[in-house]
KEKE-3310 file (N, C-alpha, C; in steps of 0.2 Angstrom, whole numbers, plus 5000, padded with zeros to 4 digits):
npx = (4083:4085:4083:4075:4083:4080:4088:4090:4082:4088:4083:4083:4085:4082:4090:4095:4103:4120:4126:4121:4129:4144:4160:4172:4164:4149:4134:4120:4108:4093:4088:4080:4089:4097:4106:4114:4128:4133:4146:4156:4171:4185:4188:4176:4172:4160:4153:4145:4142:4137:4133:4142:4155:4166:4174:4169:4157:4154:4148:4151:4147:4149:4162:4180:4183:4195:4206:4203:4196:4189:4191:4185:4175:4176:4187:4197:4199:4205:4195:4193:4185:4180:4180:4177:4185:4197:4212:4230:4237:4224:4220:4210:4204:4190:4176:4166:4151:4149:4138:4128:4129:4125:4127:4116:4112:4116:4110:4109:4108:4103:4107:4096:4093:4079:4064)
npy = (4877:4862:4845:4832:4817:4800:4786:4770:4756:4740:4724:4709:4693:4676:4664:4651:4636:4638:4626:4622:4626:4621:4618:4628:4632:4639:4647:4654:4666:4673:4690:4706:4715:4709:4694:4685:4681:4668:4663:4650:4648:4637:4636:4639:4652:4665:4675:4687:4692:4702:4694:4696:4697:4710:4713:4707:4703:4690:4673:4674:4666:4653:4651:4646:4644:4648:4650:4666:4670:4672:4665:4671:4662:4665:4673:4671:4681:4687:4688:4696:4690:4697:4710:4712:4716:4716:4706:4706:4711:4715:4724:4737:4739:4739:4732:4720:4721:4721:4711:4714:4700:4689:4676:4668:4657:4647:4650:4658:4675:4687:4702:4714:4729:4738:4748)
npz = (5508:5518:5512:5519:5522:5521:5528:5522:5527:5533:5529:5536:5531:5532:5523:5524:5531:5537:5535:5522:5512:5504:5511:5504:5494:5486:5484:5475:5477:5474:5472:5475:5470:5462:5458:5472:5478:5490:5500:5506:5515:5517:5531:5537:5537:5531:5517:5507:5491:5478:5464:5452:5443:5443:5431:5419:5422:5426:5433:5449:5459:5453:5453:5459:5476:5485:5501:5507:5495:5479:5462:5447:5436:5422:5418:5426:5436:5452:5466:5482:5496:5507:5505:5491:5481:5468:5467:5468:5452:5448:5457:5461:5450:5449:5458:5467:5474:5492:5501:5516:5529:5542:5553:5563:5576:5567:5555:5540:5539:5527:5523:5515:5508:5512:5511)
capx = (4081:4087:4079:4076:4085:4078:4092:4087:4083:4091:4078:4086:4081:4085:4091:4097:4108:4127:4129:4119:4133:4149:4166:4175:4159:4145:4126:4117:4102:4090:4086:4076:4096:4101:4108:4118:4133:4135:4152:4159:4178:4188:4188:4170:4169:4155:4154:4140:4145:4134:4135:4145:4162:4168:4178:4165:4150:4155:4144:4156:4145:4152:4169:4183:4184:4201:4208:4198:4196:4186:4192:4180:4176:4176:4193:4202:4201:4204:4190:4194:4178:4178:4180:4174:4190:4202:4218:4236:4236:4217:4216:4209:4200:4182:4174:4159:4149:4147:4129:4128:4129:4126:4126:4111:4111:4118:4107:4113:4104:4106:4104:4093:4090:4072:4061)
capy = (4873:4855:4840:4826:4810:4794:4781:4764:4751:4733:4718:4703:4688:4670:4660:4644:4635:4638:4621:4622:4628:4616:4621:4631:4632:4644:4646:4658:4668:4679:4696:4711:4719:4704:4688:4687:4675:4668:4659:4647:4646:4631:4637:4639:4658:4665:4680:4687:4697:4703:4688:4699:4701:4717:4713:4705:4701:4683:4672:4672:4659:4647:4652:4643:4647:4647:4654:4671:4674:4668:4667:4671:4656:4668:4675:4670:4687:4684:4693:4695:4689:4702:4718:4712:4719:4712:4706:4707:4715:4717:4728:4745:4738:4736:4728:4716:4725:4716:4712:4711:4694:4687:4670:4668:4651:4642:4652:4663:4681:4691:4710:4717:4736:4740:4754)
capz = (5512:5516:5512:5525:5519:5526:5527:5519:5532:5532:5530:5538:5527:5531:5516:5524:5536:5535:5531:5516:5508:5506:5512:5498:5489:5484:5483:5473:5481:5469:5477:5469:5468:5457:5462:5477:5480:5498:5499:5513:5515:5520:5538:5539:5536:5526:5515:5503:5487:5472:5459:5446:5442:5440:5425:5413:5425:5426:5438:5455:5462:5449:5453:5463:5482:5489:5505:5508:5488:5474:5456:5442:5431:5415:5416:5431:5440:5459:5471:5489:5498:5512:5501:5485:5477:5464:5471:5463:5446:5447:5463:5460:5444:5451:5465:5468:5480:5498:5504:5524:5530:5547:5555:5569:5577:5562:5549:5537:5538:5522:5524:5510:5509:5512:5509)
cpx = (4084:4082:4080:4077:4083:4083:4088:4088:4086:4085:4082:4083:4085:4085:4095:4101:4115:4129:4126:4124:4141:4154:4169:4170:4154:4137:4124:4109:4099:4088:4082:4082:4098:4102:4114:4123:4135:4141:4154:4166:4179:4187:4181:4167:4165:4156:4148:4143:4138:4137:4137:4152:4163:4171:4172:4157:4150:4151:4150:4154:4148:4159:4173:4184:4190:4204:4202:4197:4191:4189:4186:4180:4176:4183:4198:4203:4199:4200:4192:4187:4176:4176:4178:4180:4195:4208:4223:4236:4230:4216:4217:4206:4193:4181:4166:4157:4147:4141:4131:4126:4130:4125:4122:4110:4112:4114:4109:4107:4107:4103:4102:4092:4083:4070:4060)
cpy = (4866:4850:4834:4820:4805:4789:4774:4760:4745:4728:4712:4697:4681:4666:4653:4643:4636:4631:4618:4623:4625:4620:4623:4631:4638:4643:4653:4659:4673:4683:4701:4715:4715:4698:4689:4681:4674:4662:4655:4644:4638:4631:4638:4645:4659:4673:4680:4693:4697:4698:4691:4699:4706:4718:4712:4703:4694:4681:4670:4666:4652:4647:4648:4647:4644:4652:4659:4674:4669:4670:4665:4665:4658:4669:4675:4676:4685:4690:4691:4695:4694:4709:4718:4715:4714:4711:4707:4712:4718:4721:4735:4745:4736:4733:4726:4718:4719:4718:4710:4703:4693:4680:4671:4661:4647:4644:4658:4668:4685:4698:4713:4724:4736:4747:4759)
cpz = (5512:5517:5518:5520:5523:5524:5526:5526:5529:5534:5531:5536:5528:5525:5517:5529:5533:5532:5525:5511:5509:5507:5505:5493:5489:5483:5481:5475:5476:5475:5472:5468:5462:5461:5466:5478:5487:5497:5507:5513:5518:5528:5541:5538:5531:5524:5509:5497:5480:5466:5453:5446:5440:5434:5419:5415:5426:5433:5445:5459:5459:5450:5459:5470:5484:5494:5508:5501:5484:5467:5451:5437:5423:5413:5420:5436:5447:5463:5477:5492:5504:5510:5495:5478:5474:5468:5466:5458:5445:5452:5460:5453:5445:5456:5464:5474:5485:5499:5512:5525:5537:5548:5562:5570:5571:5556:5546:5536:5533:5523:5517:5511:5508:5511:5515)
residu = (MET:ASN:ALA:LEU:VAL:LYS:GLU:PRO:SER:VAL:LEU:TRP:THR:ASP:VAL:GLY:ALA:VAL:THR:ASP:ILE:PRO:ARG:ARG:GLY:ALA:ARG:ARG:VAL:PRO:SER:PRO:ARG:GLY:ASP:ILE:ALA:ILE:PHE:ARG:THR:GLY:ASP:GLY:ALA:VAL:PHE:ALA:LEU:MET:ASP:ARG:CYS:PRO:HIS:LYS:GLY:GLY:PRO:LEU:SER:GLU:GLY:ILE:VAL:HIS:GLY:GLN:SER:VAL:THR:CYS:PRO:LEU:HIS:GLY:ARG:ILE:ILE:ASP:LEU:ALA:THR:GLY:GLU:GLY:THR:GLY:ALA:ASP:LYS:GLY:HIS:GLY:CYS:ALA:PRO:VAL:VAL:PRO:LEU:GLU:VAL:VAL:ASP:GLY:ARG:LEU:MET:LEU:GLY:LEU:VAL:GLY:GLY)
# end
C-alpha cells in the first residue's frame, strides 16, 4: 500500500522593506527553523540563507558581503549567496541551506515551510 505524502506548503511572511537592509549588508530574522540571514549585495540583489556557516556554525549574518558571496566571520569560509555552497577550496564541503525569498512591491517576503 502506498502512503499519501502531503507536500509542505510555503507560508510567505513579510519581514520588512528591502531598504531596511543596507547594500553589502545583512539582517538576521528569527524563524521556527532557526535564524535566517537575509543579505543585500552592492547591486541590490537579495538572498536568504540559514544563518549558520556549514563549517563551524558561524553567524553568516555577521559576515562580510562582497559580490554575490559572504565571508563567514569565524574562519573566513566564503559562501555563495545564491546556492549556499562554499567557493574555491571549500566547494563541496557543506552548504548553508537556501531559504525562499521574493521581493513584492519593495517588501521582503520570506518563504517558510508550513504545515
